[in-house]
N, C-alpha and C positions, 0 to 999 in steps of 0.2 A: 583456855577454855579447852576440856580436852574430852574426846570420844572415846565412853567405854566400849564400839564399836568397831573400833578404829584401834585396840591396844592402847585407849591412853594417846595417844598424837591427838592433833589438834585440829580443829574444826575449821571444814572449808564450807564457804559460806559461796551461793551460788545465786548474784545476780542476772533474774530474767527481765531480757529487756524488753519492755511490756511497748515503749514508742513504736519501735518494728514490726511488733505482731499487729499492734495499732494500725499502719500505717499498710499493710499486707492486707489484712483485714478490709479497711476503706477502701483499696485498689479491688480489689476482688467483688465486693459489694456496688463498687462504681461500674465493674465490665459487668456486671448479671443486670443492673438496670439500661444498659444503651443495648446492652443485647434482648431483653422488651422490647424497648423500646424500638429495634429495628423488623426484629419480630412483628411489633405493632401496624410500623408501617407498611412491610410487606406484604399486608393483608388486600391493602387496596388494588394489587396485583391478582389477586386468587381470580379464581373462577367465576364468573357468575357479575365480577364489578365492572360498574359504567365508567368510560375515562371520558373526558370532556378534550377534546384536543384542540390546541388555536397556534394557530401561524407562528413558527418563527424563524426569524433572516437566521441560516447559522456562524455566522462571520469569515472571517479569514480563515482558512483553516492555521493552523501552528500543533505548536507539538514536537514536532520534528525538527531534525537541522536545517531541511532544505525549507523549509519555512518564516518566515518573519514572526519576531515575538508576538504576542499579541496585546495590542494595548490594557492598560490597568484601569480596570474598572470597580469602581464607589460601590459597593448594593452592600442589602440589606439579608444580613441571616438567611438563610435556606433558598434566594432569589438568584439565578444564573441571566447571562449578559444576553441582552438583547432581547430582550420580552420583562416587558413589565406588568407583574398580575393585577393592580389595582389601574389599569387600561381597559376601558370597556372594549370588545371586538365584534363586528359587527356576526348577527347572529348568522348568517349567508355564508361566513369565511371559518365556521367551527363545525368538526368533525363530532363526533358520536361514537362511540366502538365499545364492543362486549368485551371480557377475557372469556375466550374458548378453556383452552389451556395454556397452562405455562411453560413452555418447548425446554425453557434452561433459566434459571432463578436462583434463589435462596440471599440470604445474611453477607452472605462473602463470596460471588457468584460473579460481581460489578455487572455486566448489562443485562438487565434482563428480557429475554425472548417470548413473545408472548404472540399466539398464537387469537385471532380476533375475529369479529362478528363485525360489520358498519350496522350501526343503526341507522346517521344520519351522516348523508354526504355533506361538504361544501358546493355553492353553488360554480361550475369553469368561467375563469379568467372569460373579461371582455377581452374577444377575438384582436383588439389591437392593441393588447398588453404579452407580453412574454409571459412564456409558461414554464417553469421551473421541475416542473413534476407531471409525472400523468393524472389524469383525474381519476375517480373512481367513484362507485358506485353504494348503495343501499346492498346488504346483504353478501357483497364481495367476502370472501375470507381473505386476511391482512394480516404480515406480521408485525407486529411492533415492536423495534427495541430500544428500549428505555435505557438514558444514559443516569440512574441516579447517582448522585453523587455518595450517598451513605452507603452504598451496597457496593461501593471499591475497598477495599483494604488500604489502607497505607501502604504498604508493603503487597506490592502485586508488580505486575508484567509491562512497566512501566519500560519507555527509552532510557537508558543510561542520563543520558542529557538532564531531564523531567526530573531528577528525586530530589531535586533542592526544590523543585516549586511544590505552592500551594495545589493539596488535591482535586479540590474544585476545581483549578485551571490547567489540570493534568486533563480531566473524567473531561468537562468540556474539551481540551482541546484532542480529545478522540472522538468526541462526535464532529467536531469544526470538520476532522480531516473526512471519515465517513460521507456526512453529508455534501459538502462539497464533490467528494468523488464522483456521486451517485449521480447530482446536479451535471456536474462536466459531462459524465459521460450519457446521462439522460438527452442536455442537448447536440451530442454525436451519434443522436438515434441506434444505440447497442447495448440498451436497457429491454428490459421481456423477451420473450418469445419471439425468434429461436436463438438469443442469444446468450452468453453466458456470466453477462449481467443481469440481476434481479430488476424488475419494473418496481422505479420509484417511486414513491406515492407522497415523498414531501417533510421536509423538515416541519417539527411540532415541537408543541411545550406543553405540560399538564402546571394547574395547580391545586394544591392542597393548602385549605384554612387548618390552621395548628396553634396551638395555644389556648390558655384560661381567661386571656386577658379580653376586656373587652373592645377592644379595638381588635378588626379580627389582621391575625397573623399570617406570611406565605410562606410555603414552602415550593418550590419550584421545583422540573427536573423537566432537561430534552431527551428529543425520540428524531426516529426513523421510522419511516412505516413505508414495507416492501412486501413484491411478492410473496407471497404462501411457496416453497417447494414442498412440497409434499416427495420426501426420495431419500435417498443415503446418501453419506461420504463415500468417497472411495476404497478411505482408509476402514469403514466399520464394514466394509463387502471383503475384507481381507484379512488375514493374521498377520503373522508375520514370522518368518524363522531366525534360526541360529546369527543367520549374516543381516539381522535390521530387512530383506528384501519382505515384497508382498508376496504374501499367499493366496490369490481369491481362488481354491480350488473348490469350496462351498458359498461362494457368493454370489446371490441371485436378486435382483433388481427386480419387484412384484409391478403389475399394474395396477395405481387406485381401485380401479372398476373392479379389482379378483373379489372375490370374496374370502377366496379361504390364500389367497397368498399365490396361488400357486400358477396362474401366469404369469409371462415375464421376459427377462433375458438372467441366461446364466451365465456366470462368466468365469465359471470354467474352459472355457473355449476362449481360446486365444484370437480367433478371428472378431468375435464378440467387442473382446478389449481391446483389441487395436482401434477398432473401430469409434474407439469410444474416444482412444488416445487421439486420433485422426481430429475426428473435433474437437477437440479439446482446442488443437495446437493452431486448428483453425481460428477457435475463437479468440486464444494469446494472439494472435498477428495482429488485430481487426481491433481489439484493445490498445497495443502499444501503440495503431492507427495513432490512436485518440492524445497524445503525449502523456498517457497515465506508464504507470508503473510501480509493478504488486510491489516489486523486490524479494521477494519467495516466491516456489509453488510451495505446497504443503497439501497432501492426499487431506488431510480433516478436514481441510477448507474446499473442497469441491465435490460438490453433489452431484449424483446423475439422480433424473427424474423418466418419469413414462408417461406425466400428466401434465396439463397446461388449462389451469383453471377448470377442472373437471371435468376434463375430455382431454381420452387418453392419445396416447402420441406413436406412433410408430415404428420411431428411436430416441433412444436414450437422450436426451437432451443433460448437456453440462453446466454447470451453474460453482460462481467462486463466490461464497458467501460472508466472508470474510472484507475489509475493506481498512482493515486498521492502520496498519505500515504504509500502503499504499498512496503513492507520490502526483499531482498530479505539476509536469513540468510546468505548464505557465501558470500556477497558482509561486509557483520558488523564487529564492531569494535573487536567484540568477540568471531568471530569465529577464530580470527587473533592475541589475543594482551590480557596475562594474562592468568590467570590459571581456570580449569574446574571445579572445587568448586565455583569459585567465578559468578558462569554461575547456576548450579546448586548444593549444598552444596554432592549432591547423589553420585559424582563425585570424581574421585581422584585429588592429588592434580599435576594435569599434564598440562602442559602447552594446553593451548586453541587448539593449533593450528593442535595437535598431536591427538584431541577425536572431537573436535567439527567445524572443518574443513567443514563440510557437516552438515546439521540438521537432527536430526535422524530420521524427518520421511522420507527420503529418503534414506536410511540404508534399509528400512522395499521392499521386495516384489515386495507387493502392494497397490495402494492407500490406507489409513489408512477408518478401519470402521466409517462411520459415527455416529453409537452407542456411539463411547465415544472420536471422536471431537466433537457433535454439541448436545445441548438440548434447550429444549421450549425455553431460554433468550437468545440464542446467536441470533435468528432471532425477537426479541422483535415488531420490525419496521414493521413487513412483518405479523403478527398481524391479521384477518382478511380476505388472504390471502389461510391461510390455519384457521381451526377453532377454533375463537379468544377463547372457552373453554379449549385449550391448555393448552393457558397463564395461568389457574389455576387448571391448571389439568397434571403432567409430564407425570404421566403414559399413557396419552392421544395421544403424542406426541411418546413415548417412543414404542409404541404398533404400532405408524405408523409407526416407523421408520425399528424397526423387521419385517412387513408383508410386507414390501418394501425391505430391502433391505436383508433381510434373519438376522439369529442367525448370533451373532460375532465368527465367527470361519473362520480360514486362509483360504479363498477358490478366490474369488472375491478382497478381501477385504480382508487387515491382520488387526490382533487383536494385544490389549497391547500388550500381553504374547509372543506374535510374533517381537513387539518392544523390550520388555525389558529383551529376550536370546539376539537381532542385537546389542542393545547398552552392552552387559555383554563382545562382543566378540568383540564389537570396543574395550573397555576399557581396555580389554585381552590385544590388536596389543600397544594401545596408549603406556601402561606400559611399555610395552616390548623398544618402541623402544625409550622411556622417559630411561631408562634404560643402555639405549646403550650411549645416547649423554653422559652422565650421568658416563661411564664408569665401569658398574655394569652387568656382567655379565646376558643374560636375563633366563638365569635356574635358578635366585635369584629374578626373580621380579617377584612381586606377588600385592595382596590386599587382606586386611580380611575386611570384616565387623561388624561394629559396634554397637550399639543399637537402633541405629534409622537406620541400615540396610544400610549406607553411607559406601560407598569403601575408605579405608586409603589405604595408600600407604606401604606396608611392610617395617620392621624395617631397610634393607639397603639399603632405600634413607636416612635414618635419617629425619629430622623437614623440612615441604614444606617450600620449597625457600622462600622466602617473595619478594624477586625479581623480580621473576614473575610476582608478584599483577598488576594489571591493577588498580584496584582501593580497597585498603589494609582494609579504612574506611568501604566501604558500604559489605568488610565481614564480617570484625569483629562486624561489628552491626546484621548484619545476624546470625550469629552463639552465638550471649549472646539473640538473642528473643530467640532464640529454646534454649537454656540452662534455660532462664528464664520459656519458656513454658514448659519445662521437672518438672522442679522443683513445678510450678506452681497442672499440670498435678501429681507430686507424694507427694505434700499435701496434694490437693483434695480426691484421694486413702486413704491415711491414715484417713484422717475424717471421710469417709464414714465405712474404718474397725472399727473407733473407734464407731461409732454410732451402729453398728452392734453387736460388742461387747457386748454394756449396756443393745441394746434391747435386747438379750438373756437372759442375766441376768437378767432381769426382770424379763423374759418371763416363767422361769427356776423353777421346785418346787425346795421350799428352800431346801431339803436335798439332792436337785440334783448336781453336779458335771456344773459350770460355761464351761457353753462352747462357742469354739473359732470362730472366724469367719474363714472363708477358706479364 
């Protein structure tokens, strides 16, 4: 067949792939339906909505390499671990809140941050039972941080080890870590004013009736309830220059009671900034004293406030509001499983549970001195809040720390020497306990120091037990690296000695005896 419009050439037939277009249309309709569903569910957290909170055990922390894998849970769709929506909960244990404002939220936001007012508070626990969070009263304004998995995108700010883990498990891991951190810090007495950790008011769950079937179906979400910090992040108080340094020229923190916002603290004044920075470091060493580690310090996560539950403060309070990647040492794998020399070869080859059940910092009588915990590079993202010159002049940072916190002697803060002494005592106790487990008389239990000043078990223990190792390959590689480093150092020393001897021979008079280098 010819085509007159194509000069009599052959007709070209074009086949449209209807099936491909149908698939794309189907996917588009499915995405739109899912978005409508998310928007519908998001309305549960709108201002004016009332939410009933049920107490929930967050379970063990998980979701970071430091922690053990969580147990598998065979749950109905929409349920969360450690909470059964069909189980009756005493009215005395429930709380009810009203949402006043969505501080941060959205269908792809992840955790929803809700400013709430307490309508009903649970009864405090009996005095003979442990308390895992601070009680609260009707009328208080608190923040509910909701971990509703449907609002967490599949591709998000997840640790790379979690990318193959189901999203529901990832979200529960994030919640479990934050709840456990808050609970641990509450038990250590460093939550609430004047500390850098907001007050913790418990781990909770919510349940929502869903579906059209005659039998009630439930969708659940976990949450933590914390103190409302009426303030601004250090990042928001500053601009950034072309070198990414903080520029706080217009930064101003208003008193909550200031009607027009004109009363407060200006941060174009270096003195004010350094006073805040000192409070920040003081709070951090108290935090580290609990055996907890934030891993990173980020200006967007550090908030300043001049209020405390409706009362104005004379000085800005520093508060850290994100604990997603915080690790509590006593809950880690390394504190429970394996040998202590896997963590640090300075420790003897005893079970970690006998020596490292708590972080070394927890053995100090006082928080560690900032001088040996931090250096100018620790807070590189805060350059500009403190003099940017400190990034090139470490002495400037060190001099300021000593001027503000005093010399590193055992007073308000503990020293590195105190830590070493505390660990020597802990090692002696751990060795005696290990000897008892092995049937060795405690009087025969001892350690010796090798050439690296590391603790080695005495001969009565025999060879270190390889069955205790958590990760044999990691320890072997570490030991081989140290041996290689030692051999390299010795080789370099021999070369230097040879050069010195050669120079001495060349410079010595012909009739003088050769001089041996020391």
